[in-house]
N, C-alpha and C positions, 0 to 999 in steps of 0.2 A: 397213531392217529390216521383215521380213514380219510381219503381224499374225496370220497363220494362222487367219483367220476360217472358221468352219464354217457349215453350213446353219442351225443353231439360232441362231448369232450374227446372220446376215442376217435371219432371221425376227424376232428381237427388234428389230433396228435398223429394219426396215421397219414393224413394228407401232408402235414408239415414235414415229418421225417421222410416220408416217401419222396416228396419234392426235393428235399435236401440231398438225400443219397443219390437220387437220379441225376441231379445237377452236378454232384461231385463226380459221378462216373462219366458224364458227358464232358465235363471240363478236363478231366484227366485224359480221356481219349483224344481230345483236341490237343492237349499239351504234349502227349506222346507223339502225335503226328508232326507237330511243329518241331519237337526236339529231334526226331529222326531226320527231318528235312535239314535241320541245322548241322547235324553231326554225321550225315550220310557218308561224307568223304572219309571220315575217321573209321566208321564201321565197316567200310568196304575193304580196308587194308587186310592183307592176308594173315597178319599176326593177331588180329582181333577175332577170337572165337565167337560164333553165334550163341553158344550156350552161355557165355559170360555176358553178352549183351542182354539176353533175356532174363537170366536168373540173378546175375550179380548187379546189373544196372537197373533195368526197367522194373523188376520185381520189387526193388527197394526204392525206386523212383516214385511209385504210386502212393505209398503212405506219406512220403515227404511232401508231395504236391497237394495231397488231400488236406494235410494240416495247413499248408501255406495259404490255401484259398478258402479255408473253413469259414472265416469271418465274412468274406465276400458272399459265399454261397448261402450262409445262414440268412443274411439280409435279403438276398435275391429270392430265396425260397419263401420267406415270410411275405415279402411284397407281392410275389406272383400269386401265391395261394390266397392270401387275404383279399387282394384286389378282385379275384374271381368271386369270392364270397360276397363282396360288396356290390359288384356288378350284377350279381344274381339276386340282390336284395335279401340275401340270407342273413347278413349281420343285422339289418333293420328288423327282420322278423324275430331274431333272437332277443334284441333289445326291447322290442314291442311286447314280447311274451313275459317280460319281467326280469330277464337276466341282466344284471348290471355289467358295465364294461369291465369292472374289476374282476367279476366272476368269469367273464369271457377270457381274461388273460390267464386263467389257471392252466388250461391245456397247452397254451403257448409257453408258459413258464416251465412246465414239465418237459416239454420238447426241448427247450433251451438247455435244461439241466442235463438231458441225455446227450445233447451235442457237446456241451461243455465237458462232461465226463469223458466222452469219446475222444475229444481233442486233447484233453490233458493226458490221458493214458498214452495216446499216440506220441505226443511231444516228450513226455517224461520218461517213458520206458520202452516203447516199441521202435520209434524212429531212430534214436541214437545208435543202437547196435546195427540197424539196417544201413545207416549212413556210413558206418565204417567200411562196409563192403562196397557201397556205391561210390564213395570218395576215393577208395583205393583203385577202383576201376577207372575213374576219371583221371587220377594222377598217372596211371600206367598207360592208358590208351588215348586219352583226349588232351588234357593239358595238366601238367604237374604244377600244382599250387602249394606243394609241401615245402616248408622252410628247410633249407639244407645248411644254412650258416647263420651265425650271429656274431655281433661285434659289441665290445665293451659291456659284457654281462657281469653284473654284480648282484649277488643274492646271499641271503642268510641261510647257511646250511642247517644250523641249529642255533639255539640262543648263544650269542657271544662268538659265533664262528662265521666269518664272512669270506666267501669265495669270489674270485674275479678271474674272468677270461678276457684277454684282449680280442681273440677271435676263436670261433669253434666251427668245425666243419663236420657235418653229420655223415658225409660219404666215407671219410676215413676215421670217424669217431675221435678226432684229434682236436685238442684245444692248445692254444699257444699263448705264451707270456702269462702263465697262470700264477696266482698267489692265493694263499689261504692264511687268514689272520685269526688268532685266538685272543679274545678279550675277557678280562675279569674285572667287573666293576668299572667298565670303560677304560681299563688300563691294558695296553698291549703286552701280552706275556709270551707270544710266540708268533713267528711269521715264516711261512714256507713260500719260496718262489721257485719256479721251474720254467725252463724254456718251453716245455710242452707237457701235455697230460693226455693219456689215452683212456677212453671209456671201454671197459672189457665186458661187463655184464651188470646185472642189477646191483647198483651201488658200489661196484668194484672198479677202481681206477688205478692207473699206473702213472706216477710222475717221473719225468725223464730229465736228467741234468738238473738236479734240484739242489737247493741250499736251505737249511733250516737255521733260524736264529731264535734262540730261547733267551728270554730276559728275566732277571730277578732284580732285586733292589740295587745291586752294585755291579753285577757282572752280565756279560753277554756270551753265551755259548754258541759257537757256530759249528755246524756239521753239514756235510754235503755227500753226494753220491750220483751215480748215473741212472739208477732205476730204483723205484720203491713202490711197492703195492700198498694201497690205502683204501679205506672204506669211507665214502662220502654219501650221505643220504640225499643225493640228488641224481637225477637222470637227465639226459639231453632234452627230453620232451618238456622239462620244467622251464626251459628258456628258448627252445626252438618252437615258437608258437605260430601255427599256421592259421589262416583266416577261417578255415572250416572246422578246426579242432573242437570248438564249443558245441557243434552239432552232433558230435560222436559220443557225448557223455550223457548218461541218464541224469535226472535232476539231483539225486543224492550225490552222484559222482561230481557233478558240476559244483555243488555247494562245498564239498570237501576240497576240491581243487582251488576254488576261489579263496577259501579260508587259508589254505596252505601257502598259496602264492602271496597273499597279503602279509602273512607272517614273515615271509622271506624277502619282503621289500620289492617284489616285482610289480611294476605299476601298469604295464600295458595289458591289463586283463578286463578292460571295459566291455569288450565284445562278449566275454563270458558272463559278466554280470548282467548285461542287457538280455542275453539269451535266457538266463535264469529267471529274471523278473517277467519277461514276456510270456513265459509258459504259464505263470500264475495270472497275469493280466488277461490272458486269452479266456480264462474261465468267466470273468466278469463281462468280457466283450460279447460273449454269446447272449447273455441276458440283456445287455444294453441295446445291442443291435436288434434283438427280437422286439423289445418294447418300442423302439423307434419305428421299426417296420410295421408293426400292428397299428400303432397310433397314426401313422402316416397314410396307410392304405385301407383303413377300415371305413372311411367315408366314401360314398359313391360320388365321384366327381365327373365333370363334363369331359375331361380329357381321357377318361377311362383307364384301363390297366396300363397302357403304354406310357402315359404320363407318370403314373406311380412308379413303374419300373425304372423310368429314366431318372426320377428324383432319387430313388433308392440306390441306383448304381452310382450316381454322383456323390451321395453321402458315403457309401461304402468305400469308394475309391479315395475320397478325401480322408477317411479314417486311416486307410492303409498308408497314404502319402504322409499324413501327419505323424504316424508312428515311425516311418522311415526318416523323416526330418529330425524328430526328437532323438532318435537313435544316433544319428550322425552328430548331433550336438553333444551327446554323452561320450561318444568315441573321442571327440576333440576336447573333452574335458570341460565343456561349458555348463553342463548339468549332470547330476548324479544319474547312474544307470537306472535306479529305481524310479526316480521322477520321470525319466525319459519313457519308461515302459508304461507308467500309469497316467501321465498327463492326458493322452487321448481318451482314456476311459473317463476321467474327470470331466473333460469338456463335453463328451458325448452323453454323459449322464445328465448334464444340465439340459442338453437338447432333448433327451428322452423325456425328462420331467415336463418340459414345456409342451412337447407334442402330446404327451399323455393327458395333460390338462385340457388340451384343445380337441381331443378325440370325441367322437359322438357318444352321447350318454343314453 
């Protein structure tokens, strides 16, 4: 199907996307300056190489912040560019020439689709591997936020097999007061307990000072030993969950991780679910904020561009704030992660419809 784009459509698309990417570059430059100012004492330490600061941290910092501020910049770009058109009476001329407001939205919708695609690809596939390097740099040279221990860990290794650690320390790869229980049809058939367990490599573990109790209908068989190698389909990262781990996974990896953790009975994965749903909600956000921006700024008003930009900034910041609040509710278990990610879009879709109906015709 041909879109039938005219010169005016290409003009709007180029101006919209040009304003968007220029604003992204400007905001990233400002963010880098503020970030350097905040971390300058860390960067000046002799053990922090300049090459790592530039290539490991800031080169991966740029796409991360571009994605973070994408919704805000989309809104500001629409408000800024459309207000200029309205102030110059260009929108009035378009509508007077017979172009409907619905037809005027076509180049804006195409631009929003470009931004939504750009943002999704960044969030789903580009930023996660970049975040691994960036977060490793932060943990090594700035502030280590990596989880190094866990207490009272219980998870399902595989169907009918439940593992428990009283404590686990990642520095020594040691777990203490470990147990492994096997069930068949909800009936305990075997239980291994050990004073400690050591993680060796992928799925390879060694239990130390262990005792195994096997049960049948009438008897109990007990065996023990000092060391025993075993294979468990778990790794420390399954339960040593850091606050930034969700940012290092591509969307397919994130979905696989969430499904696996749910099957194992691990409940503190709300942050991962929120991150997963936010990546898809951001696609709709680009269209919603674009429609709000055009509807709001397409009318020539007495306050001019400054008033439109002020209203636009207030709405965009309120959107980001609303998303942060609902995410907090999801982490605390008050709402589901999917609802938390999509509620702002639902509310602002209603606002977009109202403003669209009030826009000049």
